[in-house]
Biopython code that builds the backbone (N, CA, C, O; Angstrom):
import numpy as np
from Bio.PDB.StructureBuilder import StructureBuilder

atoms = [
    (1, "MET", "N", (-11.366, -5.973, -8.372)),
    (1, "MET", "CA", (-10.035, -5.778, -7.739)),
    (1, "MET", "C", (-10.052, -4.623, -6.908)),
    (1, "MET", "O", (-10.813, -3.723, -7.261)),
    (2, "ALA", "N", (-9.316, -4.445, -5.791)),
    (2, "ALA", "CA", (-9.120, -3.446, -4.906)),
    (2, "ALA", "C", (-7.674, -3.130, -4.739)),
    (2, "ALA", "O", (-6.917, -4.032, -4.379)),
    (3, "LEU", "N", (-7.201, -1.873, -4.979)),
    (3, "LEU", "CA", (-5.951, -1.507, -4.869)),
    (3, "LEU", "C", (-5.872, -0.457, -3.609)),
    (3, "LEU", "O", (-6.584, 0.547, -3.580)),
    (4, "SER", "N", (-5.002, -0.761, -2.644)),
    (4, "SER", "CA", (-4.858, 0.118, -1.628)),
    (4, "SER", "C", (-3.537, 0.810, -1.615)),
    (4, "SER", "O", (-2.498, 0.195, -1.852)),
    (5, "PHE", "N", (-3.570, 2.185, -1.319)),
    (5, "PHE", "CA", (-2.253, 2.961, -1.348)),
    (5, "PHE", "C", (-2.537, 4.239, -0.639)),
    (5, "PHE", "O", (-3.672, 4.634, -0.373)),
    (6, "GLN", "N", (-1.370, 4.894, -0.335)),
    (6, "GLN", "CA", (-1.354, 6.252, 0.347)),
    (6, "GLN", "C", (-0.593, 7.251, -0.651)),
    (6, "GLN", "O", (0.312, 6.879, -1.398)),
    (7, "LEU", "N", (-1.048, 8.498, -0.574)),
    (7, "LEU", "CA", (-0.432, 9.588, -1.160)),
    (7, "LEU", "C", (0.037, 10.494, -0.145)),
    (7, "LEU", "O", (-0.694, 10.846, 0.781)),
    (8, "ASP", "N", (1.226, 10.886, -0.278)),
    (8, "ASP", "CA", (1.657, 12.205, 0.653)),
    (8, "ASP", "C", (1.305, 13.433, -0.078)),
    (8, "ASP", "O", (0.941, 13.450, -1.254)),
    (9, "MET", "N", (1.444, 14.538, 0.744)),
    (9, "MET", "CA", (1.066, 15.886, 0.212)),
    (9, "MET", "C", (1.744, 16.219, -1.011)),
    (9, "MET", "O", (1.192, 17.030, -1.754)),
    (10, "ASN", "N", (2.968, 15.671, -1.375)),
    (10, "ASN", "CA", (3.721, 15.914, -2.564)),
    (10, "ASN", "C", (3.307, 14.942, -3.783)),
    (10, "ASN", "O", (3.894, 14.995, -4.864)),
    (11, "GLY", "N", (2.432, 14.205, -3.566)),
    (11, "GLY", "CA", (1.898, 13.240, -4.552)),
    (11, "GLY", "C", (2.555, 11.927, -4.896)),
    (11, "GLY", "O", (2.317, 11.237, -5.887)),
    (12, "SER", "N", (3.461, 11.675, -3.880)),
    (12, "SER", "CA", (4.204, 10.370, -3.985)),
    (12, "SER", "C", (3.312, 9.251, -3.249)),
    (12, "SER", "O", (2.749, 9.397, -2.164)),
    (13, "ALA", "N", (3.299, 8.088, -4.073)),
    (13, "ALA", "CA", (2.589, 6.823, -3.630)),
    (13, "ALA", "C", (3.337, 6.119, -2.763)),
    (13, "ALA", "O", (4.545, 5.957, -2.936)),
    (14, "ALA", "N", (2.657, 5.621, -1.713)),
    (14, "ALA", "CA", (3.411, 4.593, -0.770)),
    (14, "ALA", "C", (2.459, 3.502, -0.289)),
    (14, "ALA", "O", (1.253, 3.619, -0.505)),
    (15, "SER", "N", (2.910, 2.542, 0.295)),
    (15, "SER", "CA", (2.142, 1.379, 0.843)),
    (15, "SER", "C", (1.088, 0.880, -0.120)),
    (15, "SER", "O", (-0.077, 0.764, 0.261)),
    (16, "ILE", "N", (1.461, 0.577, -1.371)),
    (16, "ILE", "CA", (0.754, 0.122, -2.474)),
    (16, "ILE", "C", (0.610, -1.455, -2.396)),
    (16, "ILE", "O", (1.633, -2.140, -2.404)),
    (17, "HIS", "N", (-0.686, -2.060, -2.318)),
    (17, "HIS", "CA", (-0.793, -3.352, -2.420)),
    (17, "HIS", "C", (-2.326, -3.595, -2.748)),
    (17, "HIS", "O", (-3.196, -2.732, -2.631)),
    (18, "PHE", "N", (-2.536, -4.951, -3.193)),
    (18, "PHE", "CA", (-4.006, -5.168, -3.534)),
    (18, "PHE", "C", (-4.586, -5.784, -2.412)),
    (18, "PHE", "O", (-3.966, -6.607, -1.739)),
    (19, "GLN", "N", (-5.886, -5.389, -2.139)),
    (19, "GLN", "CA", (-6.668, -5.920, -1.146)),
    (19, "GLN", "C", (-7.349, -7.247, -1.676)),
    (19, "GLN", "O", (-7.379, -8.278, -1.005)),
    (20, "GLN", "N", (-7.858, -7.134, -2.858)),
    (20, "GLN", "CA", (-8.574, -8.146, -3.480)),
    (20, "GLN", "C", (-8.085, -8.295, -4.927)),
    (20, "GLN", "O", (-7.932, -7.291, -5.621)),
    (21, "THR", "N", (-7.847, -9.467, -5.374)),
    (21, "THR", "CA", (-7.469, -9.649, -6.884)),
    (21, "THR", "C", (-7.830, -11.063, -7.207)),
    (21, "THR", "O", (-7.847, -11.987, -6.394)),
    (22, "GLY", "N", (-8.114, -11.134, -8.462)),
    (22, "GLY", "CA", (-8.342, -12.451, -9.136)),
    (22, "GLY", "C", (-7.252, -12.978, -9.772)),
    (22, "GLY", "O", (-7.134, -14.200, -9.871)),
    (23, "ASP", "N", (-6.291, -12.083, -10.296)),
    (23, "ASP", "CA", (-5.206, -12.434, -11.180)),
    (23, "ASP", "C", (-3.990, -11.649, -10.655)),
    (23, "ASP", "O", (-3.944, -10.421, -10.718)),
    (24, "HIS", "N", (-2.941, -12.458, -10.098)),
    (24, "HIS", "CA", (-1.849, -11.745, -9.522)),
    (24, "HIS", "C", (-1.029, -11.067, -10.568)),
    (24, "HIS", "O", (-0.422, -10.040, -10.266)),
    (25, "THR", "N", (-0.961, -11.568, -11.800)),
    (25, "THR", "CA", (-0.110, -10.845, -12.924)),
    (25, "THR", "C", (-0.847, -9.441, -13.180)),
    (25, "THR", "O", (-0.128, -8.446, -13.278)),
    (26, "VAL", "N", (-2.076, -9.318, -13.280)),
    (26, "VAL", "CA", (-2.728, -8.116, -13.418)),
    (26, "VAL", "C", (-2.452, -7.158, -12.237)),
    (26, "VAL", "O", (-2.151, -5.973, -12.382)),
    (27, "ALA", "N", (-2.589, -7.809, -11.027)),
    (27, "ALA", "CA", (-2.271, -6.959, -9.782)),
    (27, "ALA", "C", (-0.881, -6.352, -9.919)),
    (27, "ALA", "O", (-0.707, -5.161, -9.660)),
    (28, "ALA", "N", (0.083, -7.118, -10.308)),
    (28, "ALA", "CA", (1.565, -6.754, -10.248)),
    (28, "ALA", "C", (1.705, -5.671, -11.282)),
    (28, "ALA", "O", (2.460, -4.718, -11.090)),
    (29, "SER", "N", (0.982, -5.804, -12.384)),
    (29, "SER", "CA", (1.157, -4.724, -13.476)),
    (29, "SER", "C", (0.459, -3.342, -13.027)),
    (29, "SER", "O", (0.914, -2.231, -13.299)),
    (30, "ALA", "N", (-0.659, -3.577, -12.334)),
    (30, "ALA", "CA", (-1.279, -2.260, -11.841)),
    (30, "ALA", "C", (-0.501, -1.539, -10.815)),
    (30, "ALA", "O", (-0.386, -0.314, -10.802)),
    (31, "ILE", "N", (0.091, -2.433, -9.856)),
    (31, "ILE", "CA", (1.025, -1.775, -8.952)),
    (31, "ILE", "C", (2.228, -1.171, -9.585)),
    (31, "ILE", "O", (2.609, -0.068, -9.191)),
    (32, "ASP", "N", (2.853, -1.795, -10.527)),
    (32, "ASP", "CA", (3.904, -1.105, -11.322)),
    (32, "ASP", "C", (3.465, 0.061, -12.016)),
    (32, "ASP", "O", (4.196, 1.051, -12.052)),
    (33, "ALA", "N", (2.259, 0.048, -12.615)),
    (33, "ALA", "CA", (1.686, 1.276, -13.315)),
    (33, "ALA", "C", (1.540, 2.431, -12.387)),
    (33, "ALA", "O", (1.982, 3.531, -12.720)),
    (34, "LEU", "N", (0.844, 2.218, -11.048)),
    (34, "LEU", "CA", (0.946, 3.269, -10.100)),
    (34, "LEU", "C", (2.229, 3.826, -9.624)),
    (34, "LEU", "O", (2.395, 5.035, -9.461)),
    (35, "ARG", "N", (3.133, 2.935, -9.403)),
    (35, "ARG", "CA", (4.464, 3.410, -9.101)),
    (35, "ARG", "C", (5.210, 4.214, -10.134)),
    (35, "ARG", "O", (6.029, 5.067, -9.793)),
    (36, "ALA", "N", (4.909, 3.924, -11.512)),
    (36, "ALA", "CA", (5.456, 4.569, -12.490)),
    (36, "ALA", "C", (4.896, 5.937, -12.735)),
    (36, "ALA", "O", (5.574, 6.825, -13.252)),
    (37, "ALA", "N", (3.566, 6.110, -12.332)),
    (37, "ALA", "CA", (2.905, 7.355, -12.483)),
    (37, "ALA", "C", (3.253, 8.268, -11.283)),
    (37, "ALA", "O", (3.180, 9.491, -11.401)),
    (38, "SER", "N", (3.614, 7.704, -10.186)),
    (38, "SER", "CA", (3.987, 8.714, -8.969)),
    (38, "SER", "C", (5.365, 9.295, -9.221)),
    (38, "SER", "O", (6.246, 8.612, -9.741)),
    (39, "PRO", "N", (5.536, 10.439, -8.888)),
    (39, "PRO", "CA", (4.708, 11.331, -8.062)),
    (39, "PRO", "C", (3.566, 11.931, -8.998)),
    (39, "PRO", "O", (3.763, 12.130, -10.197)),
    (40, "PHE", "N", (2.346, 12.208, -8.357)),
    (40, "PHE", "CA", (1.326, 12.891, -8.930)),
    (40, "PHE", "C", (1.418, 14.386, -8.540)),
    (40, "PHE", "O", (2.229, 14.722, -7.676)),
    (41, "ASP", "N", (0.600, 15.317, -9.157)),
    (41, "ASP", "CA", (0.715, 16.679, -8.732)),
    (41, "ASP", "C", (0.473, 16.728, -7.159)),
    (41, "ASP", "O", (-0.286, 15.937, -6.599)),
    (42, "PRO", "N", (1.196, 17.744, -6.479)),
    (42, "PRO", "CA", (0.998, 17.951, -5.219)),
    (42, "PRO", "C", (-0.450, 18.268, -4.854)),
    (42, "PRO", "O", (-1.212, 18.927, -5.561)),
    (43, "MET", "N", (-0.738, 17.735, -3.693)),
    (43, "MET", "CA", (-2.239, 17.897, -3.230)),
    (43, "MET", "C", (-2.516, 19.460, -2.985)),
    (43, "MET", "O", (-1.690, 20.267, -2.557)),
    (44, "THR", "N", (-3.700, 19.694, -3.304)),
    (44, "THR", "CA", (-4.212, 21.249, -3.150)),
    (44, "THR", "C", (-4.691, 21.218, -1.605)),
    (44, "THR", "O", (-4.921, 20.200, -0.953)),
    (45, "HIS", "N", (-4.783, 22.472, -1.191)),
    (45, "HIS", "CA", (-5.220, 22.639, 0.206)),
    (45, "HIS", "C", (-6.687, 21.989, 0.462)),
    (45, "HIS", "O", (-7.027, 21.639, 1.592)),
    (46, "ARG", "N", (-7.451, 21.866, -0.566)),
    (46, "ARG", "CA", (-8.750, 21.305, -0.431)),
    (46, "ARG", "C", (-8.747, 19.737, -0.199)),
    (46, "ARG", "O", (-9.744, 19.217, 0.302)),
    (47, "VAL", "N", (-7.683, 19.001, -0.541)),
    (47, "VAL", "CA", (-7.567, 17.610, -0.358)),
    (47, "VAL", "C", (-6.482, 17.217, 0.553)),
    (47, "VAL", "O", (-6.312, 16.012, 0.742)),
    (48, "ARG", "N", (-5.747, 18.048, 1.126)),
    (48, "ARG", "CA", (-4.593, 17.698, 1.977)),
    (48, "ARG", "C", (-5.095, 16.787, 3.208)),
    (48, "ARG", "O", (-4.245, 16.074, 3.741)),
    (49, "CYS", "N", (-6.353, 16.760, 3.675)),
    (49, "CYS", "CA", (-6.838, 16.148, 4.657)),
    (49, "CYS", "C", (-6.679, 14.479, 4.212)),
    (49, "CYS", "O", (-6.734, 13.623, 5.095)),
    (50, "LEU", "N", (-6.522, 14.184, 3.093)),
    (50, "LEU", "CA", (-6.379, 12.840, 2.418)),
    (50, "LEU", "C", (-4.928, 12.333, 2.561)),
    (50, "LEU", "O", (-4.746, 11.118, 2.485)),
    (51, "ALA", "N", (-3.919, 13.130, 2.754)),
    (51, "ALA", "CA", (-2.550, 12.864, 2.778)),
    (51, "ALA", "C", (-2.230, 11.836, 3.799)),
    (51, "ALA", "O", (-2.621, 11.986, 4.956)),
    (52, "ASN", "N", (-1.512, 10.755, 3.420)),
    (52, "ASN", "CA", (-0.990, 9.705, 4.168)),
    (52, "ASN", "C", (-2.080, 8.801, 4.829)),
    (52, "ASN", "O", (-1.812, 8.048, 5.764)),
    (53, "ARG", "N", (-3.275, 8.919, 4.307)),
    (53, "ARG", "CA", (-4.450, 8.071, 4.673)),
    (53, "ARG", "C", (-4.602, 6.997, 3.640)),
    (53, "ARG", "O", (-4.304, 7.145, 2.455)),
    (54, "PRO", "N", (-5.133, 5.796, 4.226)),
    (54, "PRO", "CA", (-5.287, 4.697, 3.346)),
    (54, "PRO", "C", (-6.390, 5.009, 2.292)),
    (54, "PRO", "O", (-7.492, 5.393, 2.683)),
    (55, "LEU", "N", (-6.112, 4.846, 0.898)),
    (55, "LEU", "CA", (-7.125, 5.101, -0.104)),
    (55, "LEU", "C", (-7.258, 3.773, -0.701)),
    (55, "LEU", "O", (-6.320, 2.975, -0.677)),
    (56, "THR", "N", (-8.466, 3.487, -1.274)),
    (56, "THR", "CA", (-8.746, 2.259, -1.956)),
    (56, "THR", "C", (-9.394, 2.586, -3.224)),
    (56, "THR", "O", (-10.434, 3.235, -3.325)),
    (57, "ALA", "N", (-8.706, 2.091, -4.192)),
    (57, "ALA", "CA", (-9.396, 2.143, -5.651)),
    (57, "ALA", "C", (-9.891, 0.718, -6.148)),
    (57, "ALA", "O", (-9.149, -0.263, -6.193)),
    (58, "ARG", "N", (-11.115, 0.717, -6.486)),
    (58, "ARG", "CA", (-11.777, -0.464, -6.921)),
    (58, "ARG", "C", (-11.998, -0.340, -8.502)),
    (58, "ARG", "O", (-12.391, 0.703, -9.023)),
    (59, "PHE", "N", (-11.740, -1.367, -9.126)),
    (59, "PHE", "CA", (-11.895, -1.465, -10.613)),
    (59, "PHE", "C", (-12.164, -2.812, -11.039)),
    (59, "PHE", "O", (-11.864, -3.763, -10.318)),
    (60, "GLU", "N", (-12.746, -2.966, -12.233)),
    (60, "GLU", "CA", (-12.981, -4.362, -12.870)),
    (60, "GLU", "C", (-12.175, -4.230, -14.122)),
    (60, "GLU", "O", (-12.018, -3.177, -14.742)),
    (61, "ASN", "N", (-11.663, -5.431, -14.445)),
    (61, "ASN", "CA", (-11.024, -5.724, -15.694)),
    (61, "ASN", "C", (-11.916, -6.603, -16.558)),
    (61, "ASN", "O", (-12.042, -7.797, -16.285)),
    (62, "PRO", "N", (-12.546, -6.040, -17.604)),
    (62, "PRO", "CA", (-13.604, -6.804, -18.350)),
    (62, "PRO", "C", (-13.052, -8.031, -18.991)),
    (62, "PRO", "O", (-13.849, -8.807, -19.519)),
    (63, "THR", "N", (-11.733, -8.303, -19.004)),
    (63, "THR", "CA", (-11.170, -9.505, -19.676)),
    (63, "THR", "C", (-10.990, -10.543, -18.734)),
    (63, "THR", "O", (-10.612, -11.658, -19.094)),
    (64, "ILE", "N", (-11.230, -10.264, -17.551)),
    (64, "ILE", "CA", (-11.174, -11.330, -16.428)),
    (64, "ILE", "C", (-12.510, -11.731, -16.043)),
    (64, "ILE", "O", (-13.344, -10.910, -15.661)),
    (65, "ILE", "N", (-12.775, -13.195, -16.151)),
    (65, "ILE", "CA", (-14.067, -13.600, -15.859)),
    (65, "ILE", "C", (-14.095, -14.219, -14.428)),
    (65, "ILE", "O", (-13.324, -15.154, -14.214)),
    (66, "SER", "N", (-14.858, -13.812, -13.497)),
    (66, "SER", "CA", (-14.766, -14.391, -12.178)),
    (66, "SER", "C", (-16.030, -15.275, -12.024)),
    (66, "SER", "O", (-17.081, -15.096, -12.641)),
    (67, "ASP", "N", (-15.789, -16.250, -11.123)),
    (67, "ASP", "CA", (-16.888, -17.284, -10.945)),
    (67, "ASP", "C", (-17.904, -16.748, -9.842)),
    (67, "ASP", "O", (-18.885, -17.423, -9.527)),
]
sb = StructureBuilder()
sb.init_structure("model")
sb.init_model(0)
sb.init_chain("A")
sb.init_seg("    ")
for serial, (resi, resn, name, xyz) in enumerate(atoms, 1):
    if name == "N":
        sb.init_residue(resn, " ", resi, " ")
    sb.init_atom(name, np.array(xyz, "f"), 0.0, 1.0, " ", f" {name:<3s}", serial, name[0])
structure = sb.get_structure()
Protein backbone atom coordinates (compact mmCIF):
# COMPACT_ATOMS: atom_id res chain seq x y z
CA MET A 1 0.00 0.00 0.00
CA ALA A 2 1.14 3.54 -0.68
CA LEU A 3 -0.32 6.54 1.13
CA SER A 4 0.34 9.98 -0.35
CA PHE A 5 -0.02 13.19 1.68
CA GLN A 6 1.46 16.60 2.38
CA LEU A 7 2.44 18.27 5.65
CA ASP A 8 2.60 22.00 6.16
CA MET A 9 5.24 23.63 8.39
CA ASN A 10 2.83 23.50 11.33
CA GLY A 11 2.44 19.71 10.99
CA SER A 12 -1.07 19.64 9.51
CA ALA A 13 -1.72 16.86 6.99
CA ALA A 14 -3.49 17.58 3.69
CA SER A 15 -4.10 16.00 0.28
CA ILE A 16 -4.31 12.54 1.83
CA HIS A 17 -5.05 9.65 -0.53
CA PHE A 18 -3.93 6.16 -1.41
CA GLN A 19 -1.87 5.65 -4.53
CA GLN A 20 -2.04 1.86 -4.26
CA THR A 21 -4.23 -0.32 -2.13
CA GLY A 22 -5.44 -3.88 -2.08
CA ASP A 23 -8.24 -3.24 0.41
CA HIS A 24 -10.31 -0.07 0.37
CA THR A 25 -11.52 -0.61 3.96
CA VAL A 26 -7.94 -0.70 5.23
CA ALA A 27 -7.11 2.34 3.08
CA ALA A 28 -10.01 4.33 4.53
CA SER A 29 -8.95 3.34 8.05
CA ALA A 30 -5.36 4.45 7.43
CA ILE A 31 -6.53 7.80 6.04
CA ASP A 32 -8.77 8.29 9.10
CA ALA A 33 -5.82 7.47 11.39
CA LEU A 34 -3.55 10.00 9.67
CA ARG A 35 -6.22 12.69 9.89
CA ALA A 36 -6.80 11.90 13.59
CA ALA A 37 -3.05 12.12 14.31
CA SER A 38 -2.72 15.49 12.56
CA PRO A 39 -1.42 18.00 13.42
CA PHE A 40 2.01 16.60 14.12
CA ASP A 41 4.76 18.63 15.76
CA PRO A 42 5.79 21.68 13.72
CA MET A 43 8.62 21.03 11.29
CA THR A 44 12.08 21.94 12.45
CA HIS A 45 14.34 24.15 10.38
CA ARG A 46 16.18 21.03 9.09
CA VAL A 47 13.10 19.53 7.41
CA ARG A 48 11.09 22.60 6.37
CA CYS A 49 12.14 21.95 2.78
CA LEU A 50 9.61 19.06 2.85
CA ALA A 51 6.67 21.30 3.75
CA ASN A 52 3.80 21.18 1.26
CA ARG A 53 5.60 18.64 -0.91
CA PRO A 54 4.03 15.30 -1.82
CA LEU A 55 5.20 12.58 0.57
CA THR A 56 4.60 8.87 0.08
CA ALA A 57 4.51 6.28 2.84
CA ARG A 58 4.65 2.66 1.74
CA PHE A 59 3.74 -0.18 4.05
CA GLU A 60 2.53 -3.75 4.09
CA ASN A 61 -0.28 -5.22 6.10
CA PRO A 62 0.70 -8.81 6.93
CA THR A 63 -2.97 -9.82 7.26
CA ILE A 64 -3.70 -9.04 3.59
CA ILE A 65 -2.61 -11.65 1.09
CA SER A 66 -1.91 -10.31 -2.38
CA ASP A 67 -1.88 -12.40 -5.53
